[in-house]
N, CA, C and O atoms as a GROMACS GRO file, in nm:
protein
  656
    1MET      N    1  10.158  15.466   8.649
    1MET     CA    2  10.271  15.423   8.734
    1MET      C    3  10.225  15.342   8.850
    1MET      O    4  10.277  15.234   8.877
    2LYS      N    5  10.122  15.397   8.923
    2LYS     CA    6  10.074  15.322   9.037
    2LYS      C    7  10.011  15.187   8.993
    2LYS      O    8  10.025  15.087   9.063
    3PHE      N    9   9.944  15.185   8.880
    3PHE     CA   10   9.882  15.062   8.833
    3PHE      C   11   9.985  14.957   8.800
    3PHE      O   12   9.970  14.840   8.834
    4ALA      N   13  10.092  15.003   8.733
    4ALA     CA   14  10.202  14.907   8.707
    4ALA      C   15  10.267  14.845   8.828
    4ALA      O   16  10.300  14.726   8.831
    5PHE      N   17  10.284  14.931   8.930
    5PHE     CA   18  10.339  14.885   9.061
    5PHE      C   19  10.240  14.784   9.119
    5PHE      O   20  10.280  14.674   9.156
    6PHE      N   21  10.111  14.820   9.125
    6PHE     CA   22  10.005  14.730   9.179
    6PHE      C   23  10.005  14.594   9.107
    6PHE      O   24   9.996  14.489   9.169
    7LEU      N   25  10.016  14.602   8.977
    7LEU     CA   26  10.015  14.482   8.896
    7LEU      C   27  10.136  14.394   8.929
    7LEU      O   28  10.124  14.272   8.943
    8ALA      N   29  10.246  14.455   8.941
    8ALA     CA   30  10.373  14.380   8.964
    8ALA      C   31  10.361  14.314   9.109
    8ALA      O   32  10.402  14.200   9.129
    9ALA      N   33  10.306  14.387   9.205
    9ALA     CA   34  10.293  14.333   9.336
    9ALA      C   35  10.197  14.213   9.332
    9ALA      O   36  10.224  14.110   9.394
   10VAL      N   37  10.090  14.225   9.264
   10VAL     CA   38   9.987  14.114   9.254
   10VAL      C   39  10.053  13.993   9.187
   10VAL      O   40  10.036  13.881   9.235
   11LEU      N   41  10.126  14.011   9.080
   11LEU     CA   42  10.193  13.903   9.006
   11LEU      C   43  10.296  13.834   9.095
   11LEU      O   44  10.309  13.712   9.090
   12ALA      N   45  10.367  13.911   9.175
   12ALA     CA   46  10.467  13.857   9.260
   12ALA      C   47  10.408  13.778   9.367
   12ALA      O   48  10.462  13.673   9.401
   13PHE      N   49  10.298  13.822   9.426
   13PHE     CA   50  10.229  13.748   9.524
   13PHE      C   51  10.172  13.624   9.473
   13PHE      O   52  10.180  13.521   9.541
   14ALA      N   53  10.114  13.625   9.356
   14ALA     CA   54  10.059  13.501   9.296
   14ALA      C   55  10.166  13.401   9.271
   14ALA      O   56  10.146  13.282   9.295
   15ALA      N   57  10.281  13.444   9.222
   15ALA     CA   58  10.398  13.355   9.189
   15ALA      C   59  10.444  13.291   9.324
   15ALA      O   60  10.475  13.172   9.330
   16SER      N   61  10.448  13.374   9.431
   16SER     CA   62  10.506  13.316   9.555
   16SER      C   63  10.403  13.216   9.616
   16SER      O   64  10.444  13.116   9.675
   17THR      N   65  10.278  13.239   9.602
   17THR     CA   66  10.181  13.146   9.662
   17THR      C   67  10.169  13.025   9.568
   17THR      O   68  10.145  12.915   9.618
   18ALA      N   69  10.184  13.038   9.437
   18ALA     CA   70  10.176  12.921   9.354
   18ALA      C   71  10.289  12.824   9.376
   18ALA      O   72  10.269  12.705   9.356
   19SER      N   73  10.406  12.870   9.417
   19SER     CA   74  10.519  12.782   9.446
   19SER      C   75  10.531  12.749   9.585
   19SER      O   76  10.627  12.682   9.623
   20ALA      N   77  10.434  12.793   9.671
   20ALA     CA   78  10.455  12.774   9.817
   20ALA      C   79  10.438  12.625   9.857
   20ALA      O   80  10.480  12.588   9.967
   21ASN      N   81  10.379  12.539   9.772
   21ASN     CA   82  10.374  12.401   9.802
   21ASN      C   83  10.464  12.314   9.714
   21ASN      O   84  10.430  12.199   9.686
   22ASN      N   85  10.571  12.364   9.672
   22ASN     CA   86  10.676  12.303   9.596
   22ASN      C   87  10.806  12.305   9.681
   22ASN      O   88  10.832  12.400   9.755
   23TYR      N   89  10.886  12.195   9.666
   23TYR     CA   90  11.002  12.178   9.745
   23TYR      C   91  11.121  12.129   9.661
   23TYR      O   92  11.101  12.078   9.550
   24LYS      N   93  11.243  12.144   9.711
   24LYS     CA   94  11.356  12.104   9.637
   24LYS      C   95  11.454  12.040   9.739
   24LYS      O   96  11.473  12.096   9.847
   25VAL      N   97  11.516  11.925   9.707
   25VAL     CA   98  11.614  11.870   9.783
   25VAL      C   99  11.718  11.800   9.686
   25VAL      O  100  11.684  11.710   9.609
   26GLY      N  101  11.844  11.846   9.694
   26GLY     CA  102  11.942  11.793   9.593
   26GLY      C  103  11.889  11.824   9.457
   26GLY      O  104  11.846  11.937   9.432
   27SER      N  105  11.891  11.724   9.363
   27SER     CA  106  11.846  11.750   9.227
   27SER      C  107  11.694  11.708   9.206
   27SER      O  108  11.647  11.689   9.094
   28LEU      N  109  11.624  11.698   9.320
   28LEU     CA  110  11.484  11.647   9.310
   28LEU      C  111  11.392  11.768   9.342
   28LEU      O  112  11.418  11.847   9.432
   29GLU      N  113  11.279  11.777   9.260
   29GLU     CA  114  11.184  11.882   9.286
   29GLU      C  115  11.047  11.804   9.318
   29GLU      O  116  11.004  11.713   9.247
   30ILE      N  117  10.988  11.849   9.428
   30ILE     CA  118  10.867  11.781   9.476
   30ILE      C  119  10.753  11.885   9.459
   30ILE      O  120  10.765  11.997   9.511
   31GLU      N  121  10.648  11.853   9.390
   31GLU     CA  122  10.537  11.939   9.356
   31GLU      C  123  10.408  11.893   9.423
   31GLU      O  124  10.374  11.775   9.422
   32ASN      N  125  10.337  11.991   9.481
   32ASN     CA  126  10.194  11.973   9.526
   32ASN      C  127  10.168  11.850   9.613
   32ASN      O  128  10.085  11.768   9.575
   33PRO      N  129  10.233  11.831   9.726
   33PRO     CA  130  10.191  11.722   9.812
   33PRO      C  131  10.048  11.751   9.862
   33PRO      O  132  10.017  11.859   9.912
   34TRP      N  133   9.958  11.641   9.843
   34TRP     CA  134   9.822  11.661   9.886
   34TRP      C  135   9.762  11.528   9.937
   34TRP      O  136   9.814  11.419   9.910
   35THR      N  137   9.654  11.542  10.010
   35THR     CA  138   9.583  11.421  10.056
   35THR      C  139   9.436  11.456  10.060
   35THR      O  140   9.394  11.567  10.027
   36ARG      N  141   9.363  11.361  10.100
   36ARG     CA  142   9.211  11.382  10.108
   36ARG      C  143   9.165  11.392  10.254
   36ARG      O  144   9.230  11.339  10.345
   37ALA      N  145   9.054  11.458  10.275
   37ALA     CA  146   8.994  11.456  10.408
   37ALA      C  147   8.947  11.320  10.432
   37ALA      O  148   8.919  11.246  10.338
   38THR      N  149   8.935  11.281  10.560
   38THR     CA  150   8.904  11.148  10.603
   38THR      C  151   8.777  11.151  10.688
   38THR      O  152   8.760  11.248  10.761
   39PRO      N  153   8.686  11.051  10.686
   39PRO     CA  154   8.582  11.044  10.774
   39PRO      C  155   8.631  11.007  10.913
   39PRO      O  156   8.736  10.944  10.925
   40LYS      N  157   8.554  11.047  11.026
   40LYS     CA  158   8.588  11.014  11.156
   40LYS      C  159   8.613  10.864  11.167
   40LYS      O  160   8.533  10.787  11.114
   41GLY      N  161   8.722  10.817  11.234
   41GLY     CA  162   8.746  10.683  11.260
   41GLY      C  163   8.826  10.615  11.144
   41GLY      O  164   8.862  10.498  11.159
   42ALA      N  165   8.854  10.682  11.031
   42ALA     CA  166   8.925  10.618  10.918
   42ALA      C  167   9.068  10.591  10.974
   42ALA      O  168   9.129  10.676  11.039
   43PRO      N  169   9.114  10.471  10.946
   43PRO     CA  170   9.254  10.431  11.000
   43PRO      C  171   9.372  10.479  10.908
   43PRO      O  172   9.487  10.491  10.950
   44VAL      N  173   9.333  10.506  10.779
   44VAL     CA  174   9.437  10.533  10.680
   44VAL      C  175   9.399  10.654  10.591
   44VAL      O  176   9.283  10.693  10.583
   45ALA      N  177   9.498  10.711  10.527
   45ALA     CA  178   9.478  10.814  10.431
   45ALA      C  179   9.590  10.795  10.321
   45ALA      O  180   9.689  10.727  10.348
   46SER      N  181   9.575  10.852  10.202
   46SER     CA  182   9.676  10.842  10.102
   46SER      C  183   9.736  10.978  10.075
   46SER      O  184   9.668  11.080  10.086
   47GLY      N  185   9.865  10.980  10.039
   47GLY     CA  186   9.934  11.103   9.998
   47GLY      C  187   9.980  11.099   9.856
   47GLY      O  188  10.019  10.995   9.804
   48TYR      N  189   9.975  11.219   9.790
   48TYR     CA  190  10.001  11.223   9.652
   48TYR      C  191  10.097  11.342   9.629
   48TYR      O  192  10.101  11.438   9.706
   49LEU      N  193  10.176  11.329   9.517
   49LEU     CA  194  10.268  11.444   9.481
   49LEU      C  195  10.341  11.398   9.352
   49LEU      O  196  10.325  11.286   9.305
   50LYS      N  197  10.421  11.493   9.298
   50LYS     CA  198  10.502  11.469   9.183
   50LYS      C  199  10.647  11.494   9.225
   50LYS      O  200  10.680  11.591   9.293
   51ILE      N  201  10.736  11.395   9.177
   51ILE     CA  202  10.883  11.407   9.203
   51ILE      C  203  10.950  11.414   9.072
   51ILE      O  204  10.933  11.323   8.991
   52THR      N  205  11.028  11.519   9.043
   52THR     CA  206  11.106  11.525   8.918
   52THR      C  207  11.260  11.526   8.948
   52THR      O  208  11.309  11.604   9.029
   53ASN      N  209  11.329  11.440   8.881
   53ASN     CA  210  11.470  11.434   8.903
   53ASN      C  211  11.544  11.512   8.794
   53ASN      O  212  11.547  11.473   8.678
   54LYS      N  213  11.604  11.625   8.837
   54LYS     CA  214  11.673  11.718   8.740
   54LYS      C  215  11.821  11.680   8.731
   54LYS      O  216  11.897  11.745   8.660
   55GLY      N  217  11.863  11.575   8.804
   55GLY     CA  218  12.004  11.538   8.806
   55GLY      C  219  12.035  11.437   8.698
   55GLY      O  220  11.954  11.403   8.612
   56THR      N  221  12.163  11.390   8.711
   56THR     CA  222  12.218  11.292   8.622
   56THR      C  223  12.222  11.150   8.678
   56THR      O  224  12.266  11.059   8.607
   57ALA      N  225  12.180  11.128   8.801
   57ALA     CA  226  12.181  10.993   8.867
   57ALA      C  227  12.047  10.968   8.921
   57ALA      O  228  11.978  11.061   8.964
   58ALA      N  229  12.007  10.848   8.922
   58ALA     CA  230  11.878  10.803   8.981
   58ALA      C  231  11.880  10.826   9.131
   58ALA      O  232  11.986  10.818   9.193
   59ASP      N  233  11.764  10.853   9.192
   59ASP     CA  234  11.751  10.860   9.332
   59ASP      C  235  11.625  10.773   9.370
   59ASP      O  236  11.559  10.722   9.280
   60ARG      N  237  11.595  10.756   9.492
   60ARG     CA  238  11.497  10.673   9.532
   60ARG      C  239  11.426  10.722   9.665
   60ARG      O  240  11.489  10.750   9.767
   61LEU      N  241  11.290  10.730   9.653
   61LEU     CA  242  11.216  10.767   9.770
   61LEU      C  243  11.208  10.649   9.860
   61LEU      O  244  11.141  10.552   9.823
   62ILE      N  245  11.271  10.647   9.978
   62ILE     CA  246  11.279  10.534  10.060
   62ILE      C  247  11.191  10.529  10.181
   62ILE      O  248  11.162  10.422  10.234
   63SER      N  249  11.148  10.644  10.225
   63SER     CA  250  11.057  10.654  10.346
   63SER      C  251  10.990  10.786  10.357
   63SER      O  252  11.018  10.877  10.279
   64GLY      N  253  10.903  10.798  10.452
   64GLY     CA  254  10.837  10.922  10.485
   64GLY      C  255  10.768  10.917  10.619
   64GLY      O  256  10.742  10.809  10.673
   65THR      N  257  10.739  11.031  10.674
   65THR     CA  258  10.666  11.044  10.801
   65THR      C  259  10.562  11.153  10.782
   65THR      O  260  10.577  11.239  10.696
   66VAL      N  261  10.459  11.149  10.861
   66VAL     CA  262  10.359  11.261  10.863
   66VAL      C  263  10.320  11.273  11.012
   66VAL      O  264  10.321  11.172  11.083
   67THR      N  265  10.287  11.390  11.058
   67THR     CA  266  10.256  11.408  11.196
   67THR      C  267  10.119  11.353  11.227
   67THR      O  268  10.087  11.330  11.344
   68ALA      N  269  10.038  11.331  11.130
   68ALA     CA  270   9.893  11.282  11.150
   68ALA      C  271   9.888  11.129  11.154
   68ALA      O  272   9.778  11.077  11.175
   69ALA      N  273   9.993  11.055  11.137
   69ALA     CA  274   9.984  10.914  11.139
   69ALA      C  275  10.103  10.843  11.205
   69ALA      O  276  10.212  10.899  11.219
   70ASP      N  277  10.077  10.724  11.243
   70ASP     CA  278  10.188  10.645  11.312
   70ASP      C  279  10.309  10.621  11.220
   70ASP      O  280  10.425  10.636  11.260
   71HIS      N  281  10.279  10.584  11.097
   71HIS     CA  282  10.391  10.566  11.003
   71HIS      C  283  10.333  10.576  10.852
   71HIS      O  284  10.214  10.579  10.822
   72VAL      N  285  10.435  10.581  10.768
   72VAL     CA  286  10.401  10.602  10.620
   72VAL      C  287  10.465  10.485  10.541
   72VAL      O  288  10.579  10.445  10.564
   73GLU      N  289  10.382  10.433  10.446
   73GLU     CA  290  10.428  10.328  10.359
   73GLU      C  291  10.421  10.374  10.208
   73GLU      O  292  10.328  10.448  10.174
   74ILE      N  293  10.512  10.335  10.119
   74ILE     CA  294  10.503  10.362   9.984
   74ILE      C  295  10.434  10.248   9.917
   74ILE      O  296  10.480  10.134   9.929
   75HIS      N  297  10.322  10.273   9.845
   75HIS     CA  298  10.249  10.170   9.792
   75HIS      C  299  10.229  10.197   9.632
   75HIS      O  300  10.250  10.307   9.579
   76GLU      N  301  10.186  10.081   9.564
   76GLU     CA  302  10.143  10.097   9.426
   76GLU      C  303  10.014  10.021   9.402
   76GLU      O  304   9.992   9.918   9.466
   77MET      N  305   9.935  10.063   9.318
   77MET     CA  306   9.819  10.001   9.265
   77MET      C  307   9.862   9.944   9.127
   77MET      O  308   9.919  10.014   9.044
   78ALA      N  309   9.830   9.811   9.107
   78ALA     CA  310   9.867   9.746   8.975
   78ALA      C  311   9.767   9.634   8.948
   78ALA      O  312   9.710   9.571   9.038
   79MET      N  313   9.750   9.613   8.817
   79MET     CA  314   9.674   9.497   8.777
   79MET      C  315   9.753   9.374   8.788
   79MET      O  316   9.862   9.361   8.732
   80MET      N  317   9.695   9.276   8.866
   80MET     CA  318   9.762   9.142   8.885
   80MET      C  319   9.663   9.033   8.866
   80MET      O  320   9.568   9.023   8.943
   81SER      N  321   9.681   8.950   8.764
   81SER     CA  322   9.580   8.845   8.735
   81SER      C  323   9.446   8.894   8.718
   81SER      O  324   9.352   8.835   8.770
   82GLY      N  325   9.428   9.004   8.644
   82GLY     CA  326   9.307   9.067   8.612
   82GLY      C  327   9.237   9.147   8.727
   82GLY      O  328   9.126   9.197   8.709
   83MET      N  329   9.305   9.158   8.844
   83MET     CA  330   9.246   9.228   8.954
   83MET      C  331   9.341   9.342   8.992
   83MET      O  332   9.463   9.328   8.988
   84MET      N  333   9.281   9.460   9.030
   84MET     CA  334   9.359   9.570   9.080
   84MET      C  335   9.399   9.539   9.227
   84MET      O  336   9.312   9.510   9.309
   85LYS      N  337   9.526   9.546   9.259
   85LYS     CA  338   9.579   9.516   9.385
   85LYS      C  339   9.669   9.625   9.435
   85LYS      O  340   9.737   9.692   9.356
   86MET      N  341   9.670   9.644   9.566
   86MET     CA  342   9.748   9.748   9.625
   86MET      C  343   9.866   9.676   9.708
   86MET      O  344   9.839   9.584   9.784
   87ARG      N  345   9.985   9.717   9.692
   87ARG     CA  346  10.095   9.645   9.769
   87ARG      C  347  10.202   9.750   9.795
   87ARG      O  348  10.214   9.847   9.720
   88PRO      N  349  10.280   9.728   9.904
   88PRO     CA  350  10.391   9.807   9.933
   88PRO      C  351  10.500   9.798   9.827
   88PRO      O  352  10.516   9.690   9.770
   89VAL      N  353  10.576   9.905   9.796
   89VAL     CA  354  10.683   9.906   9.701
   89VAL      C  355  10.811   9.867   9.774
   89VAL      O  356  10.857   9.940   9.862
   90ALA      N  357  10.869   9.754   9.739
   90ALA     CA  358  10.983   9.694   9.804
   90ALA      C  359  11.109   9.779   9.761
   90ALA      O  360  11.132   9.801   9.642
   91GLY      N  361  11.186   9.824   9.860
   91GLY     CA  362  11.313   9.896   9.827
   91GLY      C  363  11.289  10.044   9.784
   91GLY      O  364  11.383  10.111   9.740
   92GLY      N  365  11.171  10.092   9.798
   92GLY     CA  366  11.150  10.231   9.770
   92GLY      C  367  11.112  10.262   9.628
   92GLY      O  368  11.103  10.168   9.550
   93LEU      N  369  11.091  10.378   9.590
   93LEU     CA  370  11.040  10.418   9.459
   93LEU      C  371  11.153  10.495   9.383
   93LEU      O  372  11.194  10.603   9.425
   94GLU      N  373  11.201  10.437   9.268
   94GLU     CA  374  11.310  10.500   9.194
   94GLU      C  375  11.255  10.615   9.108
   94GLU      O  376  11.147  10.610   9.049
   95ILE      N  377  11.344  10.721   9.107
   95ILE     CA  378  11.309  10.833   9.022
   95ILE      C  379  11.440  10.846   8.934
   95ILE      O  380  11.546  10.886   8.983
   96LYS      N  381  11.426  10.810   8.802
   96LYS     CA  382  11.541  10.815   8.710
   96LYS      C  383  11.575  10.953   8.674
   96LYS      O  384  11.491  11.042   8.686
   97PRO      N  385  11.703  10.978   8.625
   97PRO     CA  386  11.738  11.106   8.592
   97PRO      C  387  11.654  11.162   8.475
   97PRO      O  388  11.629  11.092   8.378
   98GLY      N  389  11.612  11.285   8.485
   98GLY     CA  390  11.524  11.350   8.373
   98GLY      C  391  11.382  11.305   8.376
   98GLY      O  392  11.305  11.346   8.289
   99GLU      N  393  11.338  11.218   8.475
   99GLU     CA  394  11.203  11.169   8.470
   99GLU      C  395  11.119  11.228   8.586
   99GLU      O  396  11.171  11.271   8.689
  100THR      N  397  10.992  11.226   8.564
  100THR     CA  398  10.897  11.265   8.675
  100THR      C  399  10.813  11.149   8.710
  100THR      O  400  10.756  11.084   8.623
  101VAL      N  401  10.804  11.119   8.842
  101VAL     CA  402  10.719  11.012   8.893
  101VAL      C  403  10.605  11.087   8.961
  101VAL      O  404  10.627  11.175   9.045
  102GLU      N  405  10.476  11.049   8.921
  102GLU     CA  406  10.358  11.104   8.990
  102GLU      C  407  10.297  11.005   9.084
  102GLU      O  408  10.258  10.897   9.042
  103LEU      N  409  10.289  11.038   9.210
  103LEU     CA  410  10.210  10.963   9.304
  103LEU      C  411  10.071  11.016   9.291
  103LEU      O  412  10.048  11.134   9.317
  104LYS      N  413   9.975  10.932   9.252
  104LYS     CA  414   9.839  10.976   9.225
  104LYS      C  415   9.739  10.864   9.255
  104LYS      O  416   9.776  10.746   9.260
  105PRO      N  417   9.611  10.902   9.275
  105PRO     CA  418   9.514  10.791   9.291
  105PRO      C  419   9.520  10.690   9.179
  105PRO      O  420   9.529  10.722   9.061
  106GLY      N  421   9.514  10.561   9.224
  106GLY     CA  422   9.512  10.445   9.129
  106GLY      C  423   9.646  10.410   9.082
  106GLY      O  424   9.660  10.332   8.988
  107SER      N  425   9.750  10.464   9.144
  107SER     CA  426   9.884  10.438   9.100
  107SER      C  427   9.981  10.435   9.217
  107SER      O  428   9.940  10.392   9.325
  108TYR      N  429  10.105  10.478   9.204
  108TYR     CA  430  10.190  10.491   9.324
  108TYR      C  431  10.132  10.602   9.419
  108TYR      O  432  10.079  10.703   9.374
  109HIS      N  433  10.144  10.576   9.546
  109HIS     CA  434  10.094  10.676   9.653
  109HIS      C  435  10.155  10.641   9.784
  109HIS      O  436  10.211  10.532   9.800
  110LEU      N  437  10.145  10.734   9.881
  110LEU     CA  438  10.190  10.707  10.012
  110LEU      C  439  10.069  10.671  10.096
  110LEU      O  440   9.965  10.736  10.086
  111MET      N  441  10.082  10.570  10.181
  111MET     CA  442   9.973  10.540  10.269
  111MET      C  443  10.014  10.585  10.418
  111MET      O  444  10.115  10.545  10.476
  112PHE      N  445   9.928  10.667  10.466
  112PHE     CA  446   9.943  10.725  10.603
  112PHE      C  447   9.869  10.619  10.700
  112PHE      O  448   9.746  10.613  10.709
  113MET      N  449   9.948  10.547  10.763
  113MET     CA  450   9.891  10.431  10.847
  113MET      C  451   9.863  10.472  10.990
  113MET      O  452   9.938  10.547  11.052
  114ARG      N  453   9.750  10.421  11.041
  114ARG     CA  454   9.708  10.443  11.177
  114ARG      C  455   9.702  10.598  11.209
  114ARG      O  456   9.776  10.652  11.292
  115LEU      N  457   9.605  10.662  11.134
  115LEU     CA  458   9.583  10.803  11.159
  115LEU      C  459   9.558  10.834  11.304
  115LEU      O  460   9.490  10.758  11.373
  116LYS      N  461   9.614  10.947  11.353
  116LYS     CA  462   9.595  10.988  11.493
  116LYS      C  463   9.469  11.068  11.512
  116LYS      O  464   9.419  11.081  11.624
  117HIS      N  465   9.418  11.123  11.401
  117HIS     CA  466   9.291  11.198  11.400
  117HIS      C  467   9.244  11.219  11.258
  117HIS      O  468   9.322  11.205  11.164
  118PRO      N  469   9.118  11.251  11.242
  118PRO     CA  470   9.067  11.270  11.102
  118PRO      C  471   9.136  11.385  11.034
  118PRO      O  472   9.175  11.479  11.103
  119LEU      N  473   9.154  11.384  10.903
  119LEU     CA  474   9.212  11.489  10.821
  119LEU      C  475   9.086  11.574  10.779
  119LEU      O  476   8.985  11.518  10.736
  120GLU      N  477   9.096  11.704  10.792
  120GLU     CA  478   8.993  11.795  10.759
  120GLU      C  479   9.034  11.884  10.636
  120GLU      O  480   9.147  11.930  10.628
  121LYS      N  481   8.943  11.906  10.544
  121LYS     CA  482   8.969  11.990  10.425
  121LYS      C  483   9.019  12.123  10.473
  121LYS      O  484   8.968  12.182  10.568
  122GLY      N  485   9.122  12.167  10.404
  122GLY     CA  486   9.186  12.296  10.438
  122GLY      C  487   9.298  12.285  10.535
  122GLY      O  488   9.370  12.383  10.553
  123GLN      N  489   9.320  12.178  10.598
  123GLN     CA  490   9.431  12.163  10.692
  123GLN      C  491   9.558  12.134  10.606
  123GLN      O  492   9.551  12.097  10.489
  124ARG      N  493   9.670  12.152  10.670
  124ARG     CA  494   9.801  12.117  10.620
  124ARG      C  495   9.869  12.012  10.716
  124ARG      O  496   9.878  12.033  10.837
  125VAL      N  497   9.914  11.904  10.657
  125VAL     CA  498   9.977  11.809  10.740
  125VAL      C  499  10.131  11.808  10.717
  125VAL      O  500  10.177  11.793  10.604
  126LYS      N  501  10.201  11.822  10.818
  126LYS     CA  502  10.350  11.827  10.806
  126LYS      C  503  10.405  11.687  10.796
  126LYS      O  504  10.357  11.593  10.859
  127GLY      N  505  10.506  11.679  10.715
  127GLY     CA  506  10.567  11.552  10.690
  127GLY      C  507  10.710  11.563  10.647
  127GLY      O  508  10.760  11.673  10.624
  128THR      N  509  10.779  11.448  10.636
  128THR     CA  510  10.918  11.452  10.583
  128THR      C  511  10.925  11.327  10.484
  128THR      O  512  10.877  11.218  10.514
  129LEU      N  513  10.986  11.351  10.367
  129LEU     CA  514  11.020  11.257  10.268
  129LEU      C  515  11.169  11.229  10.274
  129LEU      O  516  11.252  11.320  10.282
  130THR      N  517  11.201  11.107  10.270
  130THR     CA  518  11.350  11.070  10.273
  130THR      C  519  11.385  10.997  10.153
  130THR      O  520  11.325  10.895  10.119
  131PHE      N  521  11.492  11.053  10.081
  131PHE     CA  522  11.545  10.995   9.955
  131PHE      C  523  11.679  10.933   9.991
  131PHE      O  524  11.750  10.977  10.082
  132GLU      N  525  11.711  10.825   9.915
  132GLU     CA  526  11.835  10.752   9.935
  132GLU      C  527  11.959  10.836   9.916
  132GLU      O  528  12.056  10.817   9.990
  133LYS      N  529  11.960  10.929   9.817
  133LYS     CA  530  12.078  11.015   9.791
  133LYS      C  531  12.065  11.156   9.838
  133LYS      O  532  12.155  11.211   9.901
  134ALA      N  533  11.952  11.213   9.805
  134ALA     CA  534  11.924  11.355   9.839
  134ALA      C  535  11.896  11.378   9.988
  134ALA      O  536  11.909  11.490  10.036
  135GLY      N  537  11.858  11.276  10.058
  135GLY     CA  538  11.831  11.287  10.201
  135GLY      C  539  11.684  11.328  10.237
  135GLY      O  540  11.594  11.307  10.156
  136PRO      N  541  11.661  11.382  10.350
  136PRO     CA  542  11.531  11.424  10.400
  136PRO      C  543  11.487  11.562  10.345
  136PRO      O  544  11.572  11.648  10.323
  137VAL      N  545  11.357  11.584  10.324
  137VAL     CA  546  11.304  11.714  10.296
  137VAL      C  547  11.169  11.735  10.367
  137VAL      O  548  11.080  11.652  10.350
  138ASP      N  549  11.152  11.832  10.438
  138ASP     CA  550  11.019  11.864  10.506
  138ASP      C  551  10.923  11.911  10.403
  138ASP      O  552  10.962  11.989  10.316
  139VAL      N  553  10.796  11.867  10.406
  139VAL     CA  554  10.686  11.909  10.323
  139VAL      C  555  10.561  11.922  10.397
  139VAL      O  556  10.554  11.878  10.511
  140GLU      N  557  10.462  11.980  10.338
  140GLU     CA  558  10.326  11.992  10.394
  140GLU      C  559  10.232  11.937  10.282
  140GLU      O  560  10.237  11.974  10.164
  141PHE      N  561  10.147  11.844  10.332
  141PHE     CA  562  10.040  11.792  10.251
  141PHE      C  563   9.913  11.871  10.265
  141PHE      O  564   9.861  11.879  10.376
  142VAL      N  565   9.858  11.932  10.159
  142VAL     CA  566   9.734  12.009  10.165
  142VAL      C  567   9.618  11.906  10.167
  142VAL      O  568   9.616  11.814  10.086
  143VAL      N  569   9.526  11.923  10.258
  143VAL     CA  570   9.411  11.832  10.275
  143VAL      C  571   9.296  11.887  10.179
  143VAL      O  572   9.246  11.998  10.200
  144ASN      N  573   9.258  11.811  10.078
  144ASN     CA  574   9.157  11.841   9.985
  144ASN      C  575   9.030  11.769  10.036
  144ASN      O  576   9.032  11.699  10.138
  145ALA      N  577   8.919  11.789   9.960
  145ALA     CA  578   8.792  11.730   9.995
  145ALA      C  579   8.796  11.578   9.977
  145ALA      O  580   8.869  11.524   9.895
  146ILE      N  581   8.711  11.512  10.061
  146ILE     CA  582   8.692  11.366  10.042
  146ILE      C  583   8.661  11.337   9.893
  146ILE      O  584   8.574  11.402   9.834
  147GLY      N  585   8.730  11.241   9.833
  147GLY     CA  586   8.695  11.208   9.699
  147GLY      C  587   8.764  11.285   9.594
  147GLY      O  588   8.742  11.261   9.476
  148ALA      N  589   8.852  11.384   9.634
  148ALA     CA  590   8.916  11.467   9.524
  148ALA      C  591   9.013  11.380   9.445
  148ALA      O  592   9.074  11.288   9.498
  149LYS      N  593   9.024  11.412   9.319
  149LYS     CA  594   9.106  11.315   9.230
  149LYS      C  595   9.233  11.394   9.197
  149LYS      O  596   9.322  11.334   9.138
  150ALA      N  597   9.249  11.517   9.227
  150ALA     CA  598   9.368  11.603   9.191
  150ALA      C  599   9.391  11.711   9.299
  150ALA      O  600   9.299  11.745   9.374
  151PRO      N  601   9.510  11.761   9.305
  151PRO     CA  602   9.534  11.866   9.406
  151PRO      C  603   9.443  11.985   9.375
  151PRO      O  604   9.426  12.025   9.260
  152GLY      N  605   9.386  12.040   9.485
  152GLY     CA  606   9.305  12.158   9.467
  152GLY      C  607   9.170  12.147   9.414
  152GLY      O  608   9.098  12.245   9.395
  153GLU      N  609   9.132  12.017   9.388
  153GLU     CA  610   9.002  11.986   9.325
  153GLU      C  611   8.892  12.000   9.432
  153GLU      O  612   8.909  11.950   9.544
  154HIS      N  613   8.784  12.063   9.402
  154HIS     CA  614   8.675  12.076   9.487
  154HIS      C  615   8.553  11.988   9.445
  154HIS      O  616   8.519  11.981   9.327
  155MET      N  617   8.494  11.927   9.538
  155MET     CA  618   8.378  11.850   9.503
  155MET      C  619   8.249  11.932   9.491
  155MET      O  620   8.238  12.037   9.555
  156THR      N  621   8.155  11.890   9.414
  156THR     CA  622   8.031  11.964   9.398
  156THR      C  623   7.923  11.889   9.470
  156THR      O  624   7.938  11.769   9.496
  157HIS      N  625   7.816  11.955   9.504
  157HIS     CA  626   7.706  11.888   9.575
  157HIS      C  627   7.640  11.782   9.488
  157HIS      O  628   7.566  11.701   9.544
  158ASP      N  629   7.662  11.775   9.355
  158ASP     CA  630   7.607  11.674   9.273
  158ASP      C  631   7.694  11.551   9.264
  158ASP      O  632   7.656  11.449   9.207
  159SER      N  633   7.811  11.562   9.323
  159SER     CA  634   7.902  11.446   9.317
  159SER      C  635   7.860  11.335   9.416
  159SER      O  636   7.829  11.357   9.533
  160PRO      N  637   7.860  11.212   9.357
  160PRO     CA  638   7.820  11.100   9.444
  160PRO      C  639   7.926  11.070   9.555
  160PRO      O  640   7.895  11.005   9.655
  161MET      N  641   8.047  11.116   9.536
  161MET     CA  642   8.156  11.084   9.624
  161MET      C  643   8.155  11.175   9.749
  161MET      O  644   8.219  11.144   9.849
  162GLU      N  645   8.082  11.288   9.740
  162GLU     CA  646   8.080  11.378   9.856
  162GLU      C  647   8.006  11.322   9.968
  162GLU      O  648   7.898  11.266   9.948
  163MET      N  649   8.056  11.333  10.089
  163MET     CA  650   7.995  11.291  10.212
  163MET      C  651   7.937  11.404  10.287
  163MET      O  652   8.004  11.506  10.301
  164HIS      N  653   7.816  11.396  10.337
  164HIS     CA  654   7.754  11.496  10.410
  164HIS      C  655   7.753  11.471  10.557
  164HIS      O  656   7.700  11.553  10.632
   0.00000   0.00000   0.00000
């Protein structure tokens, strides 16, 4: 009986911590906001997350803020004339009903402009995402290692991306 209670408590704790970095506003679900650590003096950082629209109408990510930067821009990386280019997304980022949009390296992402201080692995950066219909939602971006390609990814000492 004690073991069953212990197991239930551990599973409940694991479930609560697993969803601790997920958010909901209106019909939108935001999963795993994260960013990368930055070297001293870096002027920008990128923010990543997934947005799922569980509703019946499209919504649009129109702006954001983070405490660590002067302002936030929504950007996309795309091939243009055979070259990869980064540019702001005019009018915000649409999330159609029933769809998930992933902001990730090499694709859509948030640009944290004019960083106020370096971002350090393990920190959490408070921010707000604002949607056209659902409105604002407060989130925290988990700071991963420099060069991380996914949320929670850890760099190894063999990685050429790791900075010492």
